[in-house]
N, C-alpha and C positions, 0 to 999 in steps of 0.2 A: 504494500500498500504506499502511496506517495505520500510524503510529509505534509500537514495541513497548511504550511505555509509555502509550498511550492506548486504552482498552477500552471497549466498546459494552456496558453493563449490561443483562442481559437478564432478571433475575430478582432478587428481594430477597435470596435466599440467595448469589447470586453477588456481589452487592454487598456483602454483610458480609464473606464470604470474602475479597475484594480488600481491602477497607478494612482488614481486621484482619492481613494478613500482616505488615505493619511498622508499629507504632504510633509510630514515631519519623519517620516519612516524612510529606512534606507531600502531599496530593492535593487536586486541583482538581475538582469536582464540576461539570458543565455540565448544566443542565436544558433541555430545548428541546421544541419541538411542531413537528410537520410542516405544520400550517396557519399558523403564525405566521412571517411572512416574513422578519424578522429574523433567525431562527434558523438559516437555510440559511448564510447570509454568516458569521455568528459561527461557527457551526460549522468552518467552512474556516480561520477564524483560529486557532481552537483546534487543528486539524490541524497549522498551519504551526509554532505556539508550541511544541508538544509535544517536537519533536526539539531544542529549543535549551533544554530544561530536563530532561534525561534523569532526574534524581533526583526528579523530582516525577510522582505517578500523577494522569493524566487519566481521568476517568469520564465519559462519555455516556450521559445519562440522559433517555428519553423521558419528559416529565412526567405526562402523562394515562395511558400504559401503564402505569407504574410509580407508581400513586398513593399507595401505602404509602409509598414512598421520600419523594416530594413532600412529602407530608403531615407526615412526621417532620421536614422542614427547613422547614416553614411558607413553601413556595413557592408563591406568588401570581401571579407573572407570568412569561413566558417571552419571550425567553431570561432566565436566571439563572445566576449561578455563585457557588460557596462555596469557600474554601480552609480546609481542615483540616490538623492535626498530629494524626494518630492519629484519636481522637473530639473534639479541642478545635477550636472555631471560631476561625479566624484572622482571616476577611474574608468578607463577602458583597456583592452587589451585583445589583439587577434591572436589566437591560437590556444591550443589546449594545456595552458600552463595551470596546473593543479596546485602547486606551490605558491605562485603568485595570488590565485583564487583566493586559496586559506588565508594568507597574510592579508589581502585586502579585506576581507570580511572580519578578520580579528580588528583590523585598524577601524572600521568605520562601525563597528558592533559594539565598541568598548570593551571586548572581552580579550582575555591576555593572548599574546601573539602565539603561535603554534612553536612546540620546541624545537630548536635546531641544534647542530653540531657545532660546539664552540670554535671561535675562529683560532686557528694556530699562528703562533708567532714565527717570526722568520728573519734571518739575517742576511737575507738578500739585500744587495745595494738597493735604494730605491730607484726607479726609473723614470725619466722625465716623461710627461704625458704626450701622447702622440701629437703632432702638429695638426691643426683643423685644415683639413682639405680646402685647395683653394676652390672658392665658387666659381663655376663655369659659366662663360659667357653665353649670350643669347646665339652668336653664331657658332659657338662650340656646340651646344645643344642640338642646333638644326642639323648640324654635320653629323653627329652622332646618330639622330635619328635616320638620317639619309644613309648612312653606313649599315644600321641595321636592316633596314628596309630593303638593301640591295645584297643582303648577305647569301640568298637564296631566290630561286624563282617564285617559292612561294614562303612568305613569313607571317607567324601567326604572333601577334601580340597578345597574351593573354594574362589572366591572374592565376600564378601557381606555374605548373608544368604539365605536360601531357601525362605523367603517371600520377600527379596529385594536384589535378586542379581546384583553384580555391574559391571558383563561383560556378554556378550551375551552365551559365551562358558559355565559359571557356570549355567546360566539360563537353557539353554538346558540339560545339565547334569542333573539338579534337575528334570526337567519334565520327561527324559528318565527313572530316577530311579523310579519316581512316578507311572509313566504308567506301570511299570513291577512289581508294587507291592512290591518295594525293602524298606526295613526298613534301615535306614542308620543315622549315627550320622554325624555332621558336624562340620568344624572349618573355621574362616573366616582369611585366611592368610593376609589380610591387617592389622588385629589387632595385630600383632607380625612379626615384621621384623627377629627376630632371627629364629623363626619357618620357615618362608617363605624360606630363603635361606638355613636353614638347610635341608629342605626337598629336595631342590634341589640336595644336596650333598648325603643325604642319600640314595635316590632312584634314583640317577643319572638320573634325568629328570627335565628340564630346566623351563616347562612351568606348568600352572594351568588352569583348575583344574585337582587334580590328585583323582584317585578313589583308594581305599585300600580296599582289602579282605584278612581277616585272618591276618592282619598285613603286607600285602604284597602287593607293588604296580601292579595294572591292567595295569594303562595307564591313557590316558586322553580321551578327549569325543570321538574322532574318533576310538580307539581301544574299547571303551566301545560299541558304537552302533554298531559296527563290530560284536564284542561278542555277543550281544543282536539278532542280524540277523541270526546268523549262529547258534544260541543255544548253544555256549560254555559257555555263561554267567550263563544261566538256570543251567547248569550241575554243574558248581562250587558253585553257590550260593547255590542251593540245599543240595549239599554235605557239605557245611558250617554250615548250619542249621541243618542237621542232625548229624553231629558230635557234635554240640553244645549240641543237647538232650541227645546224649549217655553220653556225660562229665558229665551232669548234673546228669544223673541217677547213675554214678559212684560214683559220689561225696559223 
């Protein structure tokens, strides 16, 4: 049986009602997806921790089924969790970090922090902190984006990687490309904020995934699916492969 302070959110209206019942209460919002393997284990952690913090409200939210809620909190990967007091954000994290969750719950519930292994001492010579990397110029960011877009005939800019996508749209796009036998390179836009924001400007396309063919934007998942259904993708992809072969013979 689920803990009494853990609720599975089934609609935006229910979510608003639960969140507004006590604006002085701390709430833990856990976003998950059935296809994301770490979600299942992390949800079990949440079920185990909820009874230990009865003054905190835990809300389990299926990210893609309740996209309006996910978008309102800028959820870009699952699992993710947020802590709120009323409507005020206290903390957020993308990933299944159980230790961090426990620490934050203890911090904002007023309970003692979980016990940890004592810090060990060391005689090592202190090291100077690493230098802050130089901020890239706009021109450098554009050049980097263009370089990545031309790494392969087909490049997928996605969240996560093909083996572990971090959003459903990226997962579906990988599936479509593989289903149609498309060889592609990929880049995790969550790994480089400059590239992520730069691609939005370079391609005049605000969302991800982005599919690139011959160095040019094709579009996102919906456009790719439509092009594959009407045969347009196969024509463009075949032409790109044929042109690549001709280029190699002329070289």
